[in-house]
LOFI-46161 format. One record per atom (N, C-alpha, C): z, x, y. Coordinates in steps of 0.02 Angstrom, whole numbers, plus 32768, in hexadecimal, padded with zeros to 4 digits. Atoms other than C-alpha are relative to their C-alpha. Example, Ala and Ser with C-alpha at 12.3 -4.5 7.8 and 13.67 -1.06 7.14 Angstrom:
<pts>
8000802D7FC5
818682677F1F
8000802D803C
7FFD7FD67FC5
816582AC7FCB
80257FD98037
</pts>
This chain:
<pts>
7FCC802D7FE2
1BB31A24DDE0
8003800A804A
7FF17FFF7FBD
1BCA19FBDE94
80418022800E
7FC37FD77FF1
1C461A79DEE4
800D80008048
7FF17FF77FC2
1C9B1A90DF85
7FD5803A8022
802D7FD57FE4
1C341B2CDF9D
7FBF7FE58010
804080247FEE
1B981ABDDF9A
80067FD98044
7FF580257FBD
1BE01A54E029
8001802F8039
80007FD07FCB
1C091AF3E08E
7FBA801B8008
80417FDE7FF9
1B5F1B39E072
7FD07FCA801D
802C802F7FE7
1B061A94E098
80107FF3804C
7FEF800C7FBA
1B661A85E143
7FFC803D802B
80027FC77FD8
1B651B38E172
7FC980327FF3
80297FD48015
1AE11B92E119
801A803D7FDF
7FE27FC88025
1B5C1C0CE0CE
80297FE57FC4
7FE2800C8043
1BA21C0FE01E
803E802D7FFA
7FC17FE2800D
1C5B1C38E001
801080057FB9
7FF580038046
1C641C68DF51
804A7FEF7FE3
7FB780068012
1D1F1C5EDF4F
800D7FB38004
7FF0804F7FFF
1D0C1B9ADF6A
7FD67FDE7FCA
802A801C8035
1CAD1B79DECB
802F7FC97FD8
7FCF80338017
1D2A1AE8DEB5
7FD57FC37FEF
8024803D8010
1CDB1A51DE59
801B7FC88025
7FEB80427FDB
1CD719ACDEB9
7FF27FCA7FD2
80058040802E
1CFC1918DE4C
7FDB7FC8801E
8021803B7FDE
1CB418A5DECD
7FF9800B8049
80007FFE7FB9
1C88188ADF7D
80027FB68021
7FF280467FEC
1CC817E7DFD4
80127FFB804C
7FEC800C7FB9
1CE0179AE080
80377FCC8006
7FC280308005
1D731728E04A
8036802A7FDD
7FCD7FD6801C
1E121787E02D
80257FE57FC3
7FE280218036
1E491705DFAF
7FD4800D7FBC
80287FF28039
1DB6173DDF3E
800480497FE6
7FF67FB88010
1DEA17F4DF3F
8011800A7FB6
7FE97FEE8046
1DF41846DE96
801880478006
7FEA7FBF7FFD
1E5318E0DE74
7FC780367FF9
80317FC97FF8
1DE9197CDEAA
7FC17FE18021
803580207FD5
1D781907DF16
7FFF80168046
80097FF07FB9
1D371916DFC8
80017FC28026
7FF8803B7FD2
1D5B189AE050
7FDA800A803E
801F7FFB7FBC
1CE0187EE0E4
80187FD4802C
7FDF802A7FC9
1D35183CE17F
7FCA7FE78034
803680207FD2
1CB917C7E1D8
80227FD6802B
7FE3802C7FC9
1CD71770E27B
7FD87FBB7FFC
801F80428003
1CB616B3E26D
80157FD3803D
7FEF802C7FC7
1CC21621E2E0
80437FED8000
7FBB80198009
1D6A15E9E2A1
803080327FEC
7FD17FD0801E
1DB6167EE24C
7FDB8049800A
80127FB47FF7
1DAF173DE25E
801880267FC3
7FED7FDB803B
1DA7179EE1BA
802E8035800C
7FD27FCA7FEF
1E081826E20E
804A7FED7FF2
7FBE80238005
1EA117B5E206
801680077FB2
7FEF800C8046
1E9B17BCE146
7FF580427FD9
800D7FBF8025
1E7A187AE125
804580107FD6
7FBC7FED8024
1F361892E0FB
80077FD37FBF
7FF9802B8040
1F2E1802E07F
7FD180157FCB
802C7FE18032
1E99184EE02F
8018803D7FE1
7FE27FC48019
1EF118F4E017
803A7FEF7FD5
7FD180118023
1F82189CDFD6
7FEF7FE17FB7
80158017803F
1F1A184EDF4E
7FD580307FD7
80207FD48029
1ED218EDDF16
7FBB8024801C
80397FE57FE5
1E431918DF85
8005804B8012
7FFB7FB17FF4
1E1C19D8DF99
7FE18007803D
80227FED7FC1
1DB419CDE031
7FF37FC38027
8016803B7FD9
1D84195AE0C4
7FD2801B8033
80277FEE7FC4
1CF9195BE143
80107FD98036
7FDF80237FC1
1D3B1935E1EF
7FDB8017803A
80237FEA7FC1
1CFF1940E2A2
803580198030
7FCF7FE87FCE
1DA41975E2F1
803B801B7FD3
7FC57FE38020
1E3B19D6E2BD
803A7FCC8003
7FD38033800A
1ECA1967E27D
804B80237FF7
7FB97FE38006
1F89197BE281
801B7FF97FB7
7FE6800C804A
1F951985E1C2
7FFD804F7FE4
80027FC8801F
1FAF1A17E150
7FBF80117FD9
80417FEC801C
1F011A62E124
7FE98038801F
801F7FC57FE1
1E9C1AFBE135
7FBD7FE6801E
803680157FD8
1E131AE4E1B7
7FC3802D7FFD
803C7FD07FFC
1D621B30E1A8
7FCC7FE38031
802D80207FCD
1CFA1B11E243
7FB380127FF2
80437FF08018
1C491B04E204
7FCE8002803E
80297FFA7FC4
1C091AFCE2B8
80018044801D
7FFC7FB77FE6
1C341BB1E2DB
7FEA802E7FCB
801C7FD18033
1BC91C29E27A
7FFF804B801B
7FF58005804A
1BD91C9DE223
80487FE67FEF
7FBB800F800F
1C6E1C56E1C7
803080397FF0
7FCE7FCC8012
1D071CC5E1A9
7FF7800F7FB3
800F7FEE8049
1CF41D28E105
80417FF17FDA
7FC780168033
1D6C1D13E069
803C8027801A
7FBD7FDB7FEA
1DE01D95E0B8
802E7FD38027
7FD880307FD1
1E1B1D0DE12F
80257FCA7FD1
7FE0802E8029
1E461CA2E098
7FEB7FBB800B
801180498003
1E101BF3E06A
802A7FE47FD3
7FD78027802F
1E931B7EE028
7FF27FC18004
800E804B8007
1E9C1ACFDFF1
80417FDF8015
8042802B7FF0
1E9A1A43E030
7FE580268041
80237FE57FCF
1E161A79E0A3
7FD87FCA802E
8024802D7FD6
1DCC1A19E13D
7FC4802B8021
803A7FE77FE8
1D1B1A41E165
7FEA7FE08043
800980217FC0
1D041A2AE21F
7FB580078015
804B800C7FEC
1C5819E7E259
7FF97FDA803B
800E80287FBB
1C07199EE2F3
80007FB07FF1
800C80478014
1BD618F8E297
800C7FFC7FB9
7FEF800B804D
1C2518C0E1F0
7FC47FE47FDE
803D8022801E
1B8F184BE1CC
7FC880277FFA
803C7FD0800A
1B1318CDE1ED
801180347FD2
7FED7FCA802F
1B6F194EE187
7FFE7FDC7FBD
8003801D8041
1B7E18CDE0F4
7FB280027FF0
804780008011
1ABD18BEE101
7FE3803C7FF6
801B7FB78008
1A9B1974E109
801D80147FC1
7FE47FF0803C
1B0C198FE078
7FD97FDF7FC2
802A80228034
1AAF190CE00D
7FB280197FFF
80497FE98002
1A02194BE041
800380487FDD
80027FB68021
1A3A1A07E00E
80057FF27FB2
7FF280078043
1A7C19C4DF65
7FC07FE17FDA
80438027801E
19DF1953DF42
7FCE80397FFA
80327FCE8001
197019E9DF65
8008802F7FC5
7FF17FD1803B
19BF1A4DDED2
7FE57FE77FBF
801080158043
197B19D8DE50
7FB17FE87FFE
80418013800B
18C819BDDE0E
7FFF7FBB7FE2
8000803E801A
18DB1902DDFC
7FD57FD58029
802C80297FDC
186A1874DE26
802B7FC38019
7FDD80367FE0
18B317FCDEA4
7FCF7FC7800E
8026803C7FF4
18751748DEB0
80277FD8803F
7FE580267FC9
189616F3DF5B
7FE97FB58002
800D80478005
18A01637DF6C
80087FE08045
7FF0801A7FC7
189215DDE010
7FD57FB9800E
802580457FFB
18551531E059
80367FD4801F
7FD0802D7FE3
18A2149EE0B0
80317FD87FD2
7FDB802B8031
18DA143BE018
7FEC801D7FBF
800F7FF38047
18ED1467DF5F
8012804E7FF0
7FF77FB8800F
19201526DF6F
802E800C7FCB
7FC27FF08034
19C31519DF08
7FE37FF17FB9
80178016803F
197914B7DE7B
7FC6802F7FE9
803E7FD78016
18D91526DE76
801F80427FEB
7FDC7FC18011
195115C3DE6D
80217FFB7FBF
7FDE800E8044
19AF1579DDE0
7FCF7FFA7FC3
803280098035
191A1549DD7D
7FDA803C7FEF
801F7FC38009
18C715EDDD9C
802B80337FDC
7FD47FCF8024
195D1649DD61
80057FE67FB5
7FF980178045
196715D5DCC2
7FC480167FDA
80377FE68021
18B91609DC99
7FFB80477FF5
80037FB5800B
18C716C3DCBE
802580217FD6
7FD17FE18023
196216E0DC64
7FEF7FF17FB6
80167FFF8043
190316AEDBC2
7FE980417FE4
801B7FBA8011
18B8175CDBC5
802080358027
7FE37FC47FD7
190D17C0DC4E
804A7FFB8012
7FBB80047FE8
19BB17EEDC84
7FFE7FF38045
800B801E7FC0
19C41789DD23
803B7FF68029
7FCB800E7FD1
1A311786DDBE
7FE77FC9802F
801480307FCF
1A2F16F3DE2C
80377FF68039
7FCC800F7FD1
1A8616C0DED0
801E7FC17FE8
7FD980348013
1B13164BDEB1
80067FD28039
7FF380307FCF
1B3215A7DF06
7FD08001803F
802780047FC2
1AF815A7DFB9
800280478025
80027FBB7FEC
1AF51665DFC9
7FB980128012
80467FF87FED
1A4E165DE021
7FEF801B8044
80057FEA7FBC
1A6C16A8E0CF
80098048800B
7FF37FB37FED
1A8C1747E12A
803E801D7FEA
7FC47FEF8022
1B351750E0D8
7FFB7FF97FB5
7FF9800C8048
1B1F1706E02B
7FD1802C7FDD
80327FD5801B
1A761767E001
801D80437FF5
7FE47FC28011
1AC81812E01C
803880017FCA
7FCB80058032
1B6017E1DFB3
7FE17FFE7FBC
80288001803A
1AEB17B4DF2B
7FEA80437FE7
801E7FBF8012
1A8F1853DF30
802E803A7FED
7FCA7FC88013
1B2C18BDDF26
801F7FEF7FBC
7FEB800A8048
1B48186FDE77
7FC7801D7FD3
80307FE58026
1AAF18C9DE3D
801880387FD5
7FE17FD1802C
1AC6193BDDA5
7FB280127FDC
803D7FE48024
1A4819A5DD40
7FEA7FD17FC2
8018802E8033
1A3F191EDCB8
7FD17FC8801A
802D803A7FE3
19EA189FDD30
7FB880138001
804D7FF97FF9
1927188EDD20
7FDC7FD58033
801C80347FD0
190E17F9DD91
803B7FEE802F
7FD1801E7FD2
196517B2DE23
7FE07FC58023
8027803A7FE0
19471703DE67
80387FEF8040
7FD5800C7FCA
198916E7DF1A
7FE37FC4802C
801180307FD3
198A164FDF83
80048019804A
80037FEF7FBF
195F1666E03A
7FFD7FD08031
7FFC80397FC8
199515F2E0C2
7FF480208040
800D7FE27FBB
197C15FDE17B
80157FC98030
7FFF802B7FCB
19AB15AAE21F
7FD58012803C
802D7FED7FC4
19371608E296
7FCA80377FE6
803B7FC8800D
189A1682E2A0
8026803B7FF5
7FE37FB6800D
18C0172CE25A
802D80047FCC
7FD17FFE8033
194816FEE1E0
7FEA800C7FB9
80227FF98044
18DE16F9E143
7FE180467FF6
80187FBC7FFC
1888179CE179
803780347FFA
7FC77FD58013
193217EFE17C
80187FFC7FBC
7FEC80028049
196117AEE0D3
7FCD80217FD2
80357FE18028
18BB17EAE08F
8007804C8004
7FFB7FBA7FF7
18D21891E0DA
804080207FDF
7FC97FEA802A
197A18A1E084
7FF27FFF7FB3
8009800E8049
1943185ADFD7
7FBF801E7FE9
803E7FE0801A
189018A3DFCF
7FE57FD47FC5
801B80248034
18471810DF6E
7FB680127FF0
804D7FF38010
17A31823DF0C
7FE47FBE7FEC
801980458008
17931767DEE9
80267FD7802B
7FE680317FD1
17AA16E2DF67
7FE87FB97FEE
800D8047800D
17B61626DF46
800F7FD78037
7FF2802E7FC9
179C15AADFD1
80017FB87FE6
7FFC8042801B
17D114F8DFA4
7FDE7FD1802A
802380307FD4
17971493E038
801980118045
7FEF7FF77FC3
17A41487E0EE
80157FBA8025
7FEB80427FED
180713EFE13B
802480068040
7FE17FFE7FB9
186713BEE1DF
804980147FF9
7FB37FE88003
1913140AE1A1
7FF7803C8034
7FF87FCF7FCC
19511473E231
7FD47FFD803E
802F800D7FC9
18D61427E2A9
802780018044
7FD580067FC4
19661416E320
8006804A8025
7FFD7FBB7FED
197014D4E32B
7FBA801D8014
803E7FE27FFD
18BA1508E31C
7FCE7FDF802F
802A80277FD3
1869147DE380
7FC07FDC7FEB
803A80208019
17C7145FE324
7FF780177FB4
800C7FF8804C
17901456E26D
7FDB80407FF2
802D7FC78007
171314E3E290
803080418000
7FD67FC37FFC
17A71556E2BF
802980077FBF
7FE280008040
17FC1524E21B
7FD380257FCC
80367FE3802F
175F1554E1BC
7FFA8052800B
80047FB77FE8
175715FBE21F
804180277FE2
7FC17FE08017
18151622E1E8
7FF280067FB5
7FFC8004804D
17F315F6E12F
7FC680367FEF
80367FD08011
17501664E135
801380497FFD
7FED7FBA7FFF
17B61700E154
800A801B7FBE
80007FE98041
17D51704E09E
7FC1801E7FDC
80387FE98015
17251719E066
7FE08036802B
80187FC97FD7
16FD178AE0F8
801C80457FEC
7FDC7FC58012
177D17FFE0B2
7FE9801C7FBF
80137FE78048
17311810E004
7FD780337FFD
80367FC78004
16D718A9DFCC
7FC27FE97FE6
8047800E8015
161E18AFDFA0
80017FF27FB3
8005800F804D
164918B0DEE2
80337FC87FF4
7FD0803E800D
16C31817DEFE
7FD57FC27FF5
802080478011
16A11761DEDF
80257FCA802F
7FE2803A7FDA
16BA16CBDF5C
7FEF7FC27FDD
80038040802E
16DA1631DEF8
80097FC38038
8002802A7FC2
16A315A3DF72
7FF57FB77FEB
800B8043800C
16AD14E9DF72
7FBD7FE58019
8041800D7FEA
15F814B7DF6B
7FF77FBB8014
800380467FDB
16201401DF9E
80157FFB803A
7FD87FFA7FC0
167C1431E03C
7FC2801B8030
802F7FE57FD4
15FB1445E0CB
801D80308032
7FE27FCD7FD3
166F14B2E12D
801380407FD0
7FEE7FC28029
16971529E091
7FB8801A7FED
803E7FE88019
15E51537E051
7FDF8036802B
80207FCE7FD7
15A71599E0E5
802180438004
7FDB7FBE8006
162C1622E0C9
7FE1802A7FD5
802C7FD38022
15B2166AE04E
7FDF80338025
80257FD57FD3
155916B3E0E1
803380328028
7FCC7FD77FDF
15FF1704E124
801980357FDA
7FD67FD3802A
162D1773E094
7FCC80307FE0
80277FD18020
15E7180FE049
80057FFA7FB2
7FFA8010804C
162017CDDF9E
7FD07FD17FE4
803280358023
15BD1765DF21
801A7FC07FFD
7FE580437FFF
15CE16B0DF43
7FF97FDD7FBD
7FFF801E8040
15FA1642DEAE
80147FB58015
7FF080407FED
15F11586DED2
80187FD27FC3
7FE68033802B
164D14FCDE78
80017FB8801C
800180487FE2
16451440DE8D
7FE67FCB7FD1
8016803A8026
15F8139ADE4F
7FB57FFC8000
8049800B7FFB
154513C5DE76
7FE480337FD4
80287FD08034
14C8141CDDFA
7FEB803F8025
80157FBC7FDC
149D1499DE81
80388031800A
7FC97FCF8002
154714EDDE69
7FFE80297FC6
80037FD0803D
1561157EDDF1
802B7FDC7FC5
7FD78029802E
15F01517DD9E
80097FBB801C
7FF5803F7FEA
15EC1459DDA9
801A7FD47FCA
7FE4803A8035
163B13C1DD57
7FDD7FBB800B
801C80488000
15F41315DD28
802B7FD57FD5
7FDD8037802B
162D1276DCD7
804980058006
7FBA7FFD7FF7
16D61286DD27
80227FBD7FEF
7FDB8039800E
174F1204DCE4
8046800F8008
7FB47FF98002
180511F1DD17
801C7FCB7FD1
7FDC802E8032
187211A4DC94
80497FF3801A
7FBB800F7FE1
19041185DD10
802D80397FEC
7FCA7FCC800B
19A111DCDCD6
7FF380267FC8
800F7FDD8040
1949121ADC39
7FD7803F8012
80217FC57FF4
18E4129FDC9D
7FB87FF28019
804080057FED
182D12B8DCC6
7FD1801F7FD1
80307FE5802B
179712CEDC58
7FBF800F8022
80427FF37FDD
16F1131CDC91
7FDA802F7FD2
802B7FC68017
1661138FDC58
7FF08037802F
80137FC17FD9
164A1442DC96
7FBD80147FF3
80457FE68008
159F1489DCB0
7FFC804D8020
80037FBC7FE5
15861542DCC2
7FC6802A7FD7
802C7FD1801B
14E915ADDC9F
7FDD7FDE7FBF
802180208034
14991529DC2D
80327FE57FC7
7FC5801E8030
15441508DBCA
80187FC58015
7FDB80387FF1
15961461DBC8
804580027FDB
7FC080028021
1651145EDBA3
802C7FBE8010
7FD480387FF8
16BE13C5DB89
804980158011
7FBD7FE97FF2
176513D5DBDF
802E7FC3800F
7FCE80357FEA
1803136EDBF6
8040802A8021
7FC97FDF7FD8
188E13A8DC72
803C7FCE800D
7FC1802C7FFA
1944135DDC80
800A7FFB8053
7FF480067FBA
19271341DD40
7FEF7FB48015
800180427FED
1930129DDD9C
7FC87FF88038
8031800F7FC9
189A1253DDFD
7FBC80247FFE
80437FE28007
17DE1274DDFD
7FF7803E802F
80067FC87FD4
17F312EFDE91
801980437FDE
7FEB7FC1802B
1848136BDE13
7FC980277FE3
80327FD98025
17AA1397DDCB
7FE8803F8027
80127FC97FD5
17841406DE60
8035803F7FF4
7FD37FD1800E
18261460DE3D
7FF780247FBA
80117FDF8041
17F6147ADD84
7FBD80318008
80367FDE7FF7
174D14B6DDBF
800E8049801A
7FEE7FBE7FDD
1799153BDE2E
801E80307FD2
7FDC7FD5802E
180F157EDDA3
7FCF80187FCD
80367FEF802E
177A157CDD2A
7FD5803C8016
80267FC97FE3
171615E1DDA4
801980428000
7FDC7FC37FFD
179A1662DDB4
8001801E7FB7
80037FE78041
179B1671DCF4
7FBC801C7FF2
80487FE0800E
16DD1689DCEA
7FF7803B8022
800E7FC37FD7
16D81705DD77
802480397FDF
7FD67FCA8022
175F176ADD19
7FEE800A7FB8
80197FED8046
16FF1768DC76
80227FDD7FC8
7FDD80218038
176916EFDC15
7FCE7FCE7FD8
8026802B802F
17211682DB7E
800F7FBA8014
7FF180447FF6
171415C8DB86
80447FE57FD9
7FB980158029
17A215B9DB0C
803580128026
7FCF7FEE7FDC
1812161ADB79
80017FD28046
7FFF80287FC4
17E015BADC13
801A7FB67FF6
7FE5803E8012
17F5150FDBC3
80477FFA7FF2
7FB57FFF8015
18991539DB77
802C800E803E
7FDB7FF27FBA
18D91578DC23
7FFE7FBF8026
8001803D7FE6
189E14D3DC6D
80327FCD7FEA
7FD380348029
18F9146ADBEF
804A80158002
7FBF7FEE7FFA
199714D3DC07
80267FEB8043
7FE6800C7FBA
19A914A3DCBC
80277FC78000
7FD580387FFA
1A36142FDCF1
7FF37FE48048
800780217FC6
1A1B13B7DD7D
803E8013802F
7FC67FE47FDB
1A871407DE0F
80197FCD8031
7FEB80217FBE
1A881392DEA6
80157FBD7FF1
7FF88046800F
1A7312DBDE6E
802C7FFC7FC1
7FD980088039
1B0312B1DDF7
80117FB67FFA
7FEE8047800A
1B1A120DDD9D
804A7FF67FF1
7FBC800B8009
1BCB11CADDA5
80117FB87FEF
7FF18045800C
1C16112DDD54
802A7FE7803A
7FDD801F7FC4
1C5010B8DDE1
802D7FC27FEF
7FDC80378006
1CC7102CDDF6
7FDB7FBF7FEB
801B803F8010
1C9D0F7ADDB4
7FC480077FD0
80387FF8802C
1C270FC7DD32
7FB9800F8025
803C7FE77FDC
1BAB1008DDB6
7FF3804A7FEC
80157FB38004
1B5310B6DDB4
7FEC801B803B
800D7FDE7FBE
1B5A112BDE42
7FD4803D7FF6
802B7FC97FFB
1AD011A9DE6A
801B80268036
7FE37FD87FD0
1B2F122CDEC7
7FD0803C8017
80307FCB7FE7
1AB0128BDF35
801380118048
7FE67FF87FC3
1B2812B4DFBD
800280488016
7FF87FB67FEA
1B0A1377DFC6
7FE180068045
80217FFF7FC3
1A8E1361E059
7FCB7FCA8003
803480327FF8
1A0012F4E09A
7FD280148036
80347FFA7FD0
19571303E0F0
7FD17FC47FEF
802E803B8012
18CD1280E0FB
7FDF80017FBF
80247FFD8037
186D12C4E070
802A7FF87FC1
7FD88003803E
190012D7DFF5
80197FBA7FFD
7FE680458008
19441229E029
7FCF7FD67FDC
8037802C801F
189B11DADFFF
7FFB80117FBB
80037FE88041
18981239DF5A
80397FE17FDB
7FC780208021
194611F6DF30
7FF87FB47FFD
8014804D8006
1909113FDF5D
7FCD7FF67FC8
80338005803C
18761160DEE7
802080057FB9
7FE27FF48040
18E8118FDE5D
80267FBA7FF9
7FE280407FFE
195410EFDE83
7FD17FC67FE9
80318036800F
18B81085DE78
7FEE80007FB3
80187FFE8048
189610C1DDC6
80387FEB7FCE
7FC980138028
19421087DD8B
800B7FB87FF4
7FF28050800E
19790FDEDD3E
80417FEF8022
7FC580167FDA
19FB0F7ADD96
7FF47FED8044
7FFF800B7FBA
1A230F39DE42
800B8042802B
7FFF7FC27FE1
19FC0FC9DEB7
80227FFD8049
7FD77FFB7FBC
1A740FF1DF4B
7FF68044801D
80097FC77FDF
1A43107CDFC4
802E800D8036
7FCF7FF47FCA
1AD310C7E028
7FE88041801E
80267FC57FE3
1A7D113CE0A6
80238012803D
7FE27FEC7FC6
1ACD11A0E12F
7FD6802C8031
80257FD77FCE
1AA01214E1C1
7FD8803B7FDA
80217FBC800A
1A1B129FE1A7
80018022803A
7FF87FD67FC3
1A481329E21A
7FD180358005
802A7FCC7FEA
19EF13B4E272
7FB57FF67FFB
804780138001
19451353E27D
7FE5800E8040
80187FFB7FC0
19341375E333
7FD07FC68018
802C80327FEC
189A1318E376
7FE67FD17FD0
8019802A8037
187112CCE2CE
803E7FD27FE6
7FC680288013
191E1278E2C5
7FF87FB87FF7
800D80428001
18EC11CEE2F0
7FCE7FE57FC9
802F80128031
184811C7E28C
8011800D7FBC
7FE67FF08041
18951220E1F7
802C7FC07FE5
7FD58036801D
191D1199E1E4
7FD67FC17FFE
802680408011
18A31108E201
7FD380057FC4
802C7FFB8038
182E1151E17E
802A7FED7FC2
7FD18013803D
18C71148E103
800A7FBA7FFD
7FF180458001
18EB109AE139
7FC67FD67FE4
804080218015
18321062E116
800080067FB5
800080028046
1847109FE069
80387FDD7FE2
7FC980258013
18EB1051E04E
7FF67FB67FF7
801480478005
18A20FA8E068
7FE57FEF7FC5
8027800F8037
18360FBADFD5
802B800D7FBE
7FD37FE78032
18C70FFDDF69
803B7FD97FED
7FBE8018800B
196B0FBFDF87
800D7FB88008
7FE980437FF8
19B60F11DF6B
80377FF68039
7FCD7FFE7FCA
1A470F44DFE4
7FFA8048801F
7FF77FC47FDE
1A430FC7E069
8037800A8026
7FBF7FF47FD8
1AE31014E0B1
7FEE8041802C
80167FC27FD5
1AB81082E14A
804480158027
7FC17FDE7FF0
1B4A10F6E175
7FEF802F803F
80087FCD7FC1
1B5C114CE224
7FCD7FEA802F
802D80137FC4
1B041148E2C9
7FB0800A7FF0
80427FF38013
1A671192E27F
7FE67FD47FCA
800380308033
1A76112EE1DF
7FE87FC08019
801380447FDF
1A691099E24E
7FB77FF8800C
804C7FFE7FEE
19B510C4E27A
7FDD7FEA7FC2
801E8016803B
199110B0E1BF
80017FBE7FF2
7FF28049800F
19DA1008E1B6
7FD67FD88032
802A80207FD3
19820FD0E255
7FBA7FFC7FEB
80407FFC8017
18E11005E214
7FEE7FD27FC6
800B8027803E
18FB0FADE173
7FFC7FB38017
800280437FEB
191C0F0DE1CF
7FBF7FF0802E
8042800C7FE2
18820F24E23E
7FC97FFB7FD3
803780108035
181C0F2BE1A0
800E7FC97FD1
7FF780388023
18550E8CE15F
803F7FF57FCF
7FC68005802C
18FD0EB2E0FB
802A7FCF8020
7FD780337FE5
19690E18E109
8045801F801D
7FC77FEA7FDF
1A000E33E17A
803D7FFF7FD0
7FC78002802D
1A770DFFE0ED
800480307FCE
80077FCA8033
1A3C0E90E082
800680478022
7FF77FB97FDA
1A5D0F18E10B
80457FFA8021
7FB57FFB7FE8
1B0C0F4FE134
800980408027
7FF57FC47FD9
1B3A0FC9E1C3
804A80167FFE
7FC17FE48004
1BD31038E1AB
8008803B802F
7FF67FCF7FD3
1C1B10A0E22E
8010804A7FE8
7FF07FC08020
1C631120E1B3
800B7FF17FB5
7FFE8007804C
1C811140E0FC
80397FD37FE8
7FCB80278016
1D2910E8E0F8
7FE47FB18002
801F804A7FF3
1CD0103DE138
7FD17FF27FC7
803A800B8031
1C3E1056E0C2
80257FF67FBF
7FE780058047
1CB01074E02A
80307FBF7FF9
7FD280437FFF
1D250FDBE058
7FCC7FC97FF1
803080338005
1C8F0F6BE061
7FDC80037FBA
80267FF7803B
1C330FB2DFC4
80337FED7FC5
7FD48016803C
1CD50F98DF59
80017FBA7FF3
80018041800D
1CC80EE0DF74
7FBD7FE37FE9
804A80158010
1C050EDCDF50
7FE580177FBF
801E7FE48039
1BDD0F46DEBD
80137FDB7FC3
7FF4802B8038
1BCF0EF0DE1A
7FE380227FC3
801E7FE5803A
1BA50F17DD64
7FB2800F7FFD
80477FF67FFD
1AFC0F69DD4E
7FE78018803E
80197FDC7FC0
1AE60F9FDE04
7FF780467FF4
80097FB77FF8
1A9D1046DE27
80048012804D
7FF57FEC7FBA
1AE41093DEC8
7FEE80438010
80117FBF7FE4
1A8B1125DF1F
80258011803A
7FDB7FE47FCD
1AFD118ADF94
7FE58040801C
80207FC27FE4
1AA01201E00B
800B8009804B
80027FEA7FB8
1AB91257E0B5
800E804B8003
7FFC7FB97FF7
1AC812FFE104
804380167FF0
7FC37FE58011
1B561377E0D9
80337FEA802E
7FCE80137FCD
1BAB1354E17C
801D7FBC7FFB
7FE480418005
1BC012A4E151
80357FF17FCB
7FD080048036
1C3012C8E0BC
7FFE7FBC7FD7
800A80428022
1BE9122EE062
801F80017FB6
7FDF7FFE803F
1C41126DDFC1
803C7FD77FFF
7FC8802B7FF5
1CD1120BE003
7FF77FBD7FE2
801380408013
1C73116DDFDC
7FFB7FFD7FB1
80047FF7803F
1C4E11ADDF31
80467FFA7FD8
7FB97FFC8019
1D0C11D2DF10
801A7FB98003
7FE280407FF8
1D391127DF54
7FE37FCB7FC8
801B8030802D
1CC210CCDEDA
7FFA80177FB6
7FF87FE88044
1CDC1134DE3E
802D7FE37FD6
7FD08020802D
1D2510E2DDAB
803680317FE8
7FCE7FD18017
1DCC1128DD72
7FEE80177FBF
80197FDF803B
1DB2119ADCDD
800F7FD87FC8
7FF28032803D
1E061123DC60
7FDC7FC28001
8024803A7FF6
1D981093DC9C
7FB380077FFA
80407FEF7FF5
1CF310EADC92
7FDD7FE87FB8
802C80188037
1C6E1091DC28
7FBA800E8008
80427FF27FF5
1BB61092DC16
7FE37FDD803E
801D80167FC8
1B571084DCB5
7FB47FF67FF8
804180068004
1AA01067DCDF
7FDA803E7FEA
80257FC38020
1A2810D6DC83
801B80267FCA
7FD77FDC8030
1AAA110DDC09
7FEE7FE67FBB
</pts>
C-alpha cells in the first residue's frame, strides 16, 4: 500500500520508518481529498493549489506537497535539505513536504512508485482516437488481466502520474493514454511510466498551431516508440504514412495493423450498420475472424484493430479479444432524442479535420434528412484554412443542410458554397445561441442532426437547446 514513507523516500532518497502512514489517495483538487489522503499543491494559470492546503487538511488529508511554507498548522519537512532530520526531531501530522517544484515532485513520486511493480504498461498516443483506443484496449485486457487505466482525460504530465499512484500489487496490466502539446512531453511520460507496449493511432494536424509542421507532430508521437525496450512491441498504424516509418525508430518489435494485407493484423469487408455498429473480418496469421463492434462509423474499425492488437500482443485468445471489443461503449459520439422528432448526434467533445470527416461519413450512412452543424476546429496552425475547407468539401456530399458556427466554421460554409451547395441550404451562425434559435425553427421529424466542434466552442449548448424534454422523447432515426 502507498504510504507517506514512500512519498518521503521518493522525494528525498531517505525513508523514515516512523511515517509508514497509508495514503488513501493522492489528489490535486482539495474537494477530492479522502481521509488519510495526500494533496499536491500545484500552481496553475488561474488558481494556486497552495491556497487550498488548509481546506485539504480540513477534509482529512494527512500530508501535502508544497513549494513554500504556509501560515497553517502543520509539521514541515524540507526535502530540499538533506539529510532529513531523524525521528528524534519528531514527525507529526498533518505534514507539509516542502519541495522545489510540486509538479516535478508528483512526477518523481509516481516514477518511484511505478518502479516498485513488475507490471506491463501499454502506452497509447496519436492525434485522434487515443481515448477510445485506451478504453477498448482496457475492455479487452480486463477479460484476462487485472488492469488499471487512466480515467477521463488523465493523459498529461499531471494525470498520468496520478494514475500510476493508484497502482497496487493486484494489477497485472496498465493502459495509459499519453497526450502532448510539444516535443519532449511524451518522452517525459514514458520515462515515468516505462511502457513495454506502445500504440500509435495516427498523425494529424492537431496541435499544428504549437508545433508548426506535421513532421514535428510525428516526431513528438514517435517519442513513445523510441522509449520502448528491445523486448517491447510498437503497435503501429500501417495505413498512416507518417506512422509506418516509426518502425525504424524503435528497438521494439513492430506490429502493424490496418486495412492492407501487408499488415500483421488487418480487416476486410468493413460494413457500417449506422447506429447498429460495424461488422468486419479480422485476419491474423492465416486466421479469419468475423467481428461486430458497437461503434459508430467505418473509421471505428481502426480503433478495434488497435485494441485487438494489444490483446494479441499480450497473449489473449480470440474469444477474450472479441468479447472485450463487444463490451466497449461508444464514448464520444452520443445519440440524443431531439425536439420535433429529430435525432441528435452529439459529437461535441472535440474536433479535427479527420474526426469531422469521419463524423460526416457516419451521418451519410443514416436514414433521414441530414443536417450538419459544424463549428471551429482549433489549434490547426497553418493547416487551419485547408482543414476547414476539406471538411466543407465533404459536407457538400453528405448534408442536406449545413450550419456553420463561428469564424472558422464560416470557412466550412464558404467552401461548401464554392463547391456548389445551394445558398439556401447553408446557414452561417455567429455563435451557439444563434445556431440553436435557427435550428429550432427548422428541424423536423426524421431529421438527423450532427453537432461537432472543438471543445473550446462549447457546442454542447446547441445539443442542450435541441434536446427533447424527457417526457416527450420518442423514437428517432435509426432506433
